[in-house]
Structures are given as C-alpha cells and as structure tokens.
C-alpha positions as CSV (number, residue, x, y, z in Angstrom):
1,X,112.4,43.8,108.7
2,X,115.2,44.2,111.6
3,X,113.5,44.1,114.9
4,X,116.5,46.1,116.4
5,X,116.1,49.0,113.9
6,X,112.4,49.1,114.6
7,X,112.8,49.2,118.1
8,X,115.4,52.1,117.7
9,X,113.0,54.2,115.2
10,X,110.1,53.7,117.7
11,X,112.1,54.8,120.8
12,X,113.7,57.8,118.8
13,X,110.1,58.7,117.7
14,X,109.0,58.5,121.3
15,X,111.7,60.6,122.5
16,X,111.2,63.3,119.8
17,X,107.4,63.3,120.4
18,X,108.0,63.7,124.2
19,X,110.4,66.7,123.6
20,X,107.9,68.3,121.0
21,X,105.4,67.8,123.6
22,X,107.2,69.6,126.4
23,X,108.1,72.4,124.0
24,X,104.3,73.0,122.8
25,X,103.4,72.8,126.7
26,X,106.0,75.4,127.5
27,X,104.6,77.6,124.6
28,X,101.1,77.3,125.8
29,X,102.1,78.3,129.1
30,X,104.0,81.4,127.8
31,X,101.1,82.5,125.8
32,X,98.7,81.9,128.9
33,X,101.2,84.0,130.9
34,X,101.2,86.6,128.3
35,X,97.6,86.8,128.1
36,X,97.4,87.3,132.0
37,X,100.0,90.1,131.8
38,X,98.4,91.7,128.8
39,X,97.7,95.0,130.4
40,X,101.4,95.5,131.2
41,X,102.5,93.8,127.7
42,X,100.2,96.0,125.4
43,X,101.7,99.3,126.7
44,X,105.1,97.8,126.2
45,X,104.5,96.5,122.5
46,X,103.0,100.1,121.9
47,X,106.1,101.8,123.3
48,X,108.3,99.5,121.3
49,X,106.6,100.1,118.0
50,X,106.5,104.0,118.8
51,X,110.2,104.0,119.7
52,X,110.8,102.3,116.2
53,X,109.4,105.3,114.5
54,X,110.8,107.9,116.5
55,X,114.4,106.4,117.2
56,X,115.9,107.9,114.0
57,X,115.0,111.2,114.9
58,X,116.7,110.7,118.5
59,X,119.7,108.9,117.0
60,X,120.3,111.9,114.6
61,X,120.3,114.3,117.7
62,X,122.4,112.2,119.9
63,X,124.8,112.1,116.9
64,X,125.0,115.9,116.9
65,X,126.1,116.0,120.4
66,X,122.6,116.3,122.2
67,X,122.5,114.8,125.8
68,X,120.4,111.6,125.6
69,X,117.6,112.9,128.0
70,X,117.4,116.1,126.1
71,X,117.1,114.5,122.6
72,X,114.5,111.9,124.1
73,X,112.6,114.6,125.6
74,X,112.3,116.8,122.3
75,X,111.5,113.8,120.2
76,X,108.6,112.7,122.7
77,X,107.1,116.4,122.8
78,X,107.2,116.5,118.9
79,X,105.7,113.2,118.9
80,X,102.7,114.3,121.2
81,X,102.2,117.3,119.2
82,X,102.0,115.5,115.9
83,X,99.7,113.0,117.6
84,X,97.5,115.6,118.8
85,X,97.2,117.2,115.2
86,X,96.4,113.8,113.7
87,X,93.6,113.3,116.4
88,X,92.3,116.8,115.7
89,X,92.6,116.7,111.8
90,X,91.7,113.2,111.0
91,X,90.5,111.0,113.9
92,X,87.4,113.2,114.7
93,X,86.0,113.3,111.0
94,X,86.9,109.6,110.6
95,X,84.9,108.9,113.9
96,X,81.9,110.8,112.5
97,X,81.8,109.3,109.0
98,X,82.7,105.6,110.0
99,X,78.8,104.5,110.3
100,X,78.4,106.0,106.6
101,X,81.4,103.8,105.7
102,X,79.8,100.6,107.0
103,X,76.5,101.4,105.4
104,X,78.3,102.0,102.1
105,X,80.0,98.8,102.2
106,X,76.8,96.9,103.1
107,X,74.9,98.6,100.3
108,X,77.6,97.6,97.9
109,X,77.6,94.0,98.7
110,X,73.8,94.2,98.4
111,X,74.3,95.5,94.7
112,X,76.7,92.7,93.7
113,X,74.0,90.3,95.1
114,X,71.4,91.7,92.9
115,X,73.9,91.9,89.9
116,X,74.8,88.3,90.4
117,X,71.0,87.0,90.6
118,X,70.2,88.9,87.4
119,X,71.3,88.0,83.8
120,X,73.8,86.9,82.5
121,X,74.5,85.0,85.6
122,X,71.2,84.3,86.9
123,X,72.4,83.0,90.2
124,X,69.7,82.1,92.5
125,X,71.0,79.1,94.6
126,X,70.0,79.1,98.2
127,X,73.7,78.7,99.1
128,X,75.1,81.5,97.2
129,X,72.4,84.0,98.7
130,X,73.3,82.4,102.1
131,X,76.9,83.2,101.3
132,X,76.1,86.7,100.3
133,X,74.1,87.0,103.6
134,X,77.0,86.0,105.6
135,X,79.2,88.5,103.4
136,X,77.1,91.2,104.5
137,X,77.1,90.4,108.3
138,X,80.9,90.0,108.1
139,X,81.3,93.3,106.3
140,X,79.2,95.0,108.9
141,X,81.3,93.4,111.7
142,X,84.6,93.8,109.9
143,X,84.4,97.2,108.6
144,X,83.0,98.5,111.8
145,X,85.8,96.7,113.8
146,X,88.5,98.0,111.5
147,X,87.4,101.6,111.7
148,X,86.5,101.3,115.2
149,X,89.9,99.9,116.1
150,X,91.6,102.9,114.2
151,X,89.2,105.4,116.1
152,X,89.5,104.0,119.5
153,X,93.4,103.1,119.2
154,X,94.0,106.7,118.3
155,X,91.8,108.0,120.9
156,X,93.1,105.7,123.5
157,X,96.6,107.5,123.1
158,X,94.5,110.6,124.2
159,X,92.0,109.3,126.5
160,X,93.1,105.9,127.8
161,X,95.2,106.9,130.8
162,X,97.0,103.8,131.8
163,X,97.9,102.4,128.5
164,X,98.7,105.9,126.9
165,X,101.0,107.2,129.9
166,X,103.0,104.0,130.2
167,X,103.5,103.6,126.5
168,X,104.8,107.3,126.3
169,X,107.0,106.7,129.3
170,X,108.3,103.7,128.1
171,X,109.1,105.3,124.7
172,X,110.7,108.1,126.5
173,X,113.0,105.8,128.5
174,X,113.8,103.4,125.2
175,X,114.8,106.5,123.5
176,X,117.0,107.7,126.5
177,X,118.6,104.4,127.7
178,X,117.9,102.0,124.8
179,X,121.7,101.8,123.9
180,X,122.5,100.9,127.3
181,X,120.1,97.8,127.4
182,X,122.2,95.3,125.6
183,X,125.6,96.0,127.4
184,X,123.4,95.8,130.8
185,X,121.7,92.4,129.4
186,X,125.1,91.0,128.6
187,X,126.5,91.7,132.0
188,X,123.4,89.9,133.6
189,X,123.5,86.7,131.6
190,X,125.6,83.6,132.1
191,X,127.9,81.9,129.7
192,X,126.9,81.8,126.1
193,X,123.6,83.5,126.9
194,X,125.7,86.8,127.5
195,X,126.6,86.7,123.7
196,X,123.5,84.9,122.1
197,X,120.8,86.8,123.6
198,X,122.0,90.4,122.9
199,X,122.8,89.3,119.2
200,X,119.2,88.0,118.8
201,X,117.9,91.2,120.4
202,X,119.9,93.3,118.1
203,X,118.8,91.6,115.1
204,X,115.1,91.4,116.2
205,X,115.2,95.2,116.8
206,X,116.5,95.8,113.4
207,X,114.0,93.8,111.8
208,X,111.2,95.3,113.7
209,X,112.4,98.7,113.0
210,X,112.8,98.3,109.4
211,X,109.3,96.8,109.2
212,X,107.4,99.4,110.9
213,X,109.4,102.3,109.3
214,X,108.8,101.0,105.9
215,X,105.4,99.8,106.1
216,X,104.4,103.2,107.6
217,X,106.2,105.0,104.7
218,X,104.7,102.7,102.0
219,X,101.2,102.9,103.8
220,X,101.4,106.8,103.8
221,X,102.3,106.8,100.0
222,X,99.5,104.4,99.2
223,X,96.9,106.5,101.2
224,X,97.9,109.4,99.6
225,X,98.0,108.3,96.1
226,X,94.7,106.3,96.4
227,X,93.0,109.1,98.2
228,X,93.9,111.6,95.6
229,X,92.4,109.5,93.2
230,X,89.1,109.0,95.1
231,X,89.0,112.8,95.4
232,X,89.5,113.6,91.7
233,X,86.9,111.1,90.9
234,X,84.4,112.6,93.4
235,X,83.8,109.4,95.7
236,X,82.8,110.3,99.2
237,X,84.4,109.3,102.3
238,X,87.7,110.1,101.0
239,X,89.3,110.6,104.5
240,X,88.0,107.4,106.1
241,X,89.3,105.4,103.1
242,X,92.7,107.0,103.2
243,X,93.1,106.3,106.9
244,X,91.8,102.7,106.2
245,X,94.5,102.3,103.4
246,X,97.2,103.6,105.7
247,X,96.3,101.1,108.6
248,X,95.7,98.2,106.3
249,X,99.2,98.5,105.0
250,X,100.4,97.1,108.5
251,X,98.6,93.8,107.6
252,X,100.6,92.7,104.3
253,X,98.6,91.3,101.3
254,X,95.4,90.9,103.3
255,X,95.2,94.4,104.4
256,X,95.7,96.0,100.6
257,X,93.2,93.7,99.4
258,X,90.7,94.6,102.2
259,X,91.0,98.3,101.7
260,X,90.9,98.2,98.0
261,X,87.6,96.0,98.1
262,X,86.0,98.6,100.6
263,X,87.1,101.5,98.3
264,X,85.6,99.8,95.2
265,X,82.4,99.2,97.0
266,X,82.0,102.8,98.1
267,X,82.6,104.0,94.4
268,X,80.2,101.5,93.1
269,X,77.4,102.7,95.4
270,X,78.1,106.3,94.9
271,X,79.3,106.7,91.6
272,X,78.4,103.7,89.6
273,X,80.1,100.8,87.8
274,X,82.3,103.2,85.8
275,X,84.0,104.9,88.4
276,X,84.1,101.7,90.4
277,X,86.3,100.2,87.7
278,X,88.5,103.1,87.4
279,X,88.9,103.1,91.3
280,X,89.8,99.4,90.9
281,X,92.6,100.2,88.2
282,X,94.0,103.0,90.5
283,X,94.4,100.6,93.2
284,X,96.0,97.8,90.9
285,X,98.4,100.5,89.6
286,X,99.4,101.9,93.0
287,X,99.7,98.5,94.6
288,X,102.1,97.5,91.5
289,X,104.2,100.9,92.1
290,X,104.3,99.7,95.8
291,X,105.5,96.4,95.1
292,X,108.0,97.1,92.3
293,X,108.9,100.7,93.2
294,X,108.3,101.8,96.8
295,X,109.0,98.8,98.6
296,X,112.4,98.2,97.3
297,X,113.4,101.8,97.6
298,X,112.0,102.3,101.2
299,X,112.9,98.7,102.6
300,X,116.5,98.4,103.3
301,X,116.1,94.7,104.0
302,X,113.3,92.3,103.6
303,X,111.8,90.3,106.4
304,X,112.9,87.1,104.9
305,X,109.4,85.7,104.9
306,X,107.7,83.9,102.2
307,X,104.2,85.3,100.9
308,X,102.3,82.0,102.0
309,X,103.9,82.4,105.5
310,X,102.7,86.0,106.0
311,X,99.2,84.9,104.7
312,X,99.1,82.0,107.3
313,X,100.7,84.4,109.9
314,X,97.9,87.1,109.4
315,X,95.1,84.5,109.4
316,X,96.3,82.9,112.6
317,X,96.7,86.2,114.4
318,X,93.2,87.3,113.3
319,X,91.8,84.3,114.5
320,X,93.7,84.2,117.8
321,X,93.5,88.2,118.7
322,X,91.1,90.0,116.1
323,X,92.5,93.1,114.5
324,X,95.3,93.5,117.0
325,X,96.5,89.8,116.2
326,X,96.5,90.7,112.4
327,X,98.5,93.8,113.1
328,X,101.2,92.1,115.2
329,X,101.1,88.7,113.4
330,X,103.9,89.5,110.6
331,X,106.2,91.3,113.0
332,X,106.0,88.4,115.4
333,X,106.5,86.0,112.6
334,X,109.7,88.1,111.6
335,X,110.9,88.0,115.0
336,X,110.5,84.2,115.3
337,X,112.3,83.9,111.9
338,X,115.2,85.8,113.4
339,X,115.4,83.6,116.2
340,X,115.3,80.5,114.1
341,X,117.9,81.8,111.9
342,X,120.2,82.4,114.6
343,X,119.7,79.1,116.2
344,X,120.2,77.4,112.8
345,X,123.5,79.3,112.3
346,X,124.9,78.0,115.7
347,X,123.6,74.4,115.1
348,X,125.0,74.2,111.7
349,X,128.0,72.3,110.9
350,X,131.3,74.3,110.2
351,X,132.3,74.1,106.4
352,X,134.7,71.1,106.1
353,X,138.2,72.2,105.0
354,X,139.2,70.2,101.9
355,X,141.5,67.5,102.6
356,X,144.7,67.0,100.4
357,X,143.6,63.5,99.6
358,X,140.1,64.8,98.3
359,X,141.9,67.2,95.8
360,X,141.3,66.2,92.2
361,X,144.5,65.5,90.4
362,X,145.0,68.9,88.5
363,X,148.6,68.0,87.0
364,X,148.9,68.3,83.4
365,X,148.7,65.1,81.3
366,X,152.1,64.0,80.0
367,X,152.2,64.0,76.4
368,X,152.7,60.7,74.7
C-alpha cells in the first residue's frame, strides 16, 4: 500500500469530517435559535400557510384590476368569516365529542386484545399483553393529542390573541406586498446571492403552495367521502372522524393510516365486526381513488420526494416536535429538496460538447 496515497486519503477524510462537523454545528445553532424565536416563527409559519391557501383568490382579484390593498382586505375578511363559520359549526361539536372518540378507540383496542387472546389465535404471552397495554396508552395519548391539537389549533385562531393577530396581519401583508418581496430581496443581496436566493425562494413558494392547496383539497374529498360512508352505516362520531381525516391528510401516508385505524375501531365498538370491515373497505377504496385519481388531478406538480423520505421525515418531525412536527415535516423536507436540487444544478458540470475527433466515422463504406 502506498504511504503517500494513505496520507492523502487520511487528510482528505479529516478535512471532509471537519467541514461536515462545522455544517452540523451551524445547523444545531440554527435550530436552537429557531426554538428561542418560536413565538415569532410560529405566527410567521401560520401566516405563510394561510397565504398559500388564500393567494389564488387575491391573485384573481389583482388580475381583474383590483388594488392590492383592497384585494388583500377582501380576501382576509372572507377568510375570517369562513374561519368563524368553521369554528361555530365544526370545532364546537368536535370539542364536545373528543372524549367519546378517545374512549371509543381505547375500547376498540381492548376488543382486539380479547379477540387475539381467544381462539383461534390464543395469544396469551405476557409480552403481547404488554404491547397491547402500551398500544392502549399510546392511543389515549395520541388520539387525545390529535383531537386536542385540532380543537385548540382552531380555537387559538379565535382566542389566542398574539398568534392569531400576528398570523392574520402577516397574511394580509403577504397578500398585499408579496410580489414585491423578491425584487426587494434581490436589491439587498450582493453578487450571485441577488440571483440565487430569489430563485430558491420562488421555487420554494411554488412547492409549498402546491403542497398545502393540494393536500387541503384531497383531505376535504377524503373527509366528505369517508364521512358519508360512516353516516350511511350509522357509525357514531361522524363529524369528529371526518375532521380527523381532513387534518390527517396533511401528514402523508401515516396520517391516512392513523385516521383509518381510528374509524375502523369506532365502527368495531359501535356497530360490530361486519360494519368495521365495510368501513375498512370504504377507506381502502377512497385511498385508492386518492392515490390514483384525486392526487394526479389536483396536484399540478409533485413534491419530488420518495415515499421512504416522507416516512422518515414524518417520523423525525413527530419525535422532535410532536403533532406540529408531523404536520410541518413534509413541507420542510420538500423545501430542503428544493434547495438541494438548486445547489446541485449550480454545481453540476455543463454538458461537454462533442469534439470533432470523438465523432464516429459515419461515412458510407466504399463498395469493393
């Protein structure tokens, strides 16, 4: 083995390791600062998400000749009226039935435990029983946390003064002055940053808007179809289950599994195994329609993320920040992918033009 090559490899590994360590330290410091500023960052995030939902309406009015301030004001007032209607018609009933939903899920898990302990499975191992006990505890925490997050998240818009006011004001200013932001940002940045950063921001905004609007539309369709099926079968707690289905749509893959599992357990407890199997079939059909019909029709462009990346992002987000982390994990991963793809474009080698000496000899053979 060449000692010179070994020394070169060790030095290169040490340099790369030191550079990666600096990058990770910078990321850790950035996350720490983000946590310290969360009281300001959270209204900003909420304002951006609300803007992605309301921007198409504001853009439509602006293209019809409306002044930006008037268009933003009208859209904000309409949004407030719709939010108030949602709170009055949906959030209050869901809050009153959230306890029943949690109890129903726990009772459903207990029934599954009793069924597994009897014939033909006859599972009586202590570890299996411990696993079921853990599942019951997690169901109590998870469903209560999910429903509580939905209810408190909607009520915070009404009663949480600081977050609600900041988010709504930010949404209004984003709707009013959003198109001026990128030109202003270009004038503030030096050198290549004046071109690169606005391009990344524009791509990130397009990706975020596509994700939020498409997931909201698909979640609404899922909630309506599954809620209609539950109502026809006479399953109780239809409204909370429909709201849970809608909110879970913003957590790809895992959210749909969680909402479907809860609906099947409620049907099992209230209506018996036959209706639970029918509910399971309805959920499978709706999910197939979502994946093969709704998503391709509604989403103009994909996030460009593999399903494994989505699962890992949702798991990591949930471990770091609970329900909020699960909801924000996929958009954050998509934005990171946007930055990475742009950096890769800038660092990639330009295609080499073929040299005349590299061209194959295409002359026709001389007949003998």
